[in-house]
matplotlib code that plots the C-alpha trace (Angstrom):
import matplotlib.pyplot as plt

x = [6.6, 6.2, 9.0, 7.5, 7.5, 11.2, 11.9, 9.9, 7.7, 3.9, 1.9, 1.3, 5.0, 4.7, 3.0, 2.2, 2.2, 0.4, -1.4, -3.9, -7.0, -5.1, -2.4, -5.0, -6.8, -3.5, -2.9, -6.4, -5.9, -2.5, -3.4, -0.7, -1.6, -2.4, -1.3, -2.9, -0.9, -3.4, -1.2, -4.1, -7.4, -10.1, -7.7, -8.6, -12.0, -10.8, -8.1, -10.4, -13.1, -10.5, -9.4, -6.7, -6.3, -4.6, -4.6, -1.8, -1.8, 1.4, 5.0, 4.5, 1.8, 4.0, 6.9, 4.7, 3.4, 6.9, 8.1, 5.1, 5.7, 9.3, 10.6, 13.5, 15.9]
y = [-6.0, -4.8, -3.4, 0.0, -0.2, -1.2, 1.8, 4.1, 5.1, 5.4, 3.4, 6.7, 6.8, 3.6, 2.3, -1.2, -2.1, -5.2, -7.0, -9.1, -8.7, -10.0, -7.3, -4.6, -6.1, -6.1, -2.4, -1.5, -3.6, -2.0, 1.6, 1.6, 3.3, 0.5, 0.9, -1.7, -2.9, -3.9, -6.2, -8.1, -7.4, -7.0, -6.5, -2.8, -3.5, -6.4, -4.2, -1.2, -3.2, -4.6, -1.1, 0.1, 3.9, 4.1, 1.8, 1.8, -0.3, -1.8, -0.8, 2.6, 3.5, 2.5, 4.5, 7.6, 7.2, 6.7, 9.8, 11.8, 10.8, 11.9, 8.5, 8.5, 11.3]
z = [19.0, 15.4, 13.2, 13.5, 17.3, 17.2, 15.0, 17.3, 14.3, 14.2, 11.6, 9.8, 8.9, 6.7, 3.7, 2.7, -1.0, -1.8, -4.6, -2.6, -0.5, 2.5, 2.1, 2.2, 5.1, 7.0, 6.2, 7.5, 10.7, 11.4, 10.4, 7.7, 4.4, 1.9, -1.7, -3.9, -6.9, -9.5, -11.6, -13.2, -14.8, -12.1, -9.2, -8.7, -7.3, -5.1, -3.6, -3.2, -1.5, 0.9, 2.0, -0.3, 0.0, -3.4, -6.4, -9.0, -12.2, -13.4, -12.9, -14.6, -12.1, -9.2, -10.5, -10.8, -7.3, -5.8, -7.7, -6.5, -2.9, -3.2, -2.0, -4.4, -4.4]

ax = plt.figure().add_subplot(projection="3d")
ax.plot(x, y, z, "-o")
ax.set_aspect("equal")
plt.show()
C-alpha cells in the first residue's frame, strides 16, 4: 500500500520533485506530477525526456514554483 493510499488521496493530489531520470520515471509510472529540479548543466533535457511535467532550475526557480502553486501560506 502506498503512502497516498494510506492517506486516501489520489496520485493527482501529489507531486514528486526530483533531480534524476529515475525520479521522473517513478512519477510517470505512479501518475504523480513530476517536477524536475535541474541543478546541473544539461539536466533539463534528461529530466524532460524522462517525463518531467515541469522543469525548474536552481533554488530560485523552485521557490517561484512553490509560491505560484500556493504551497506556502
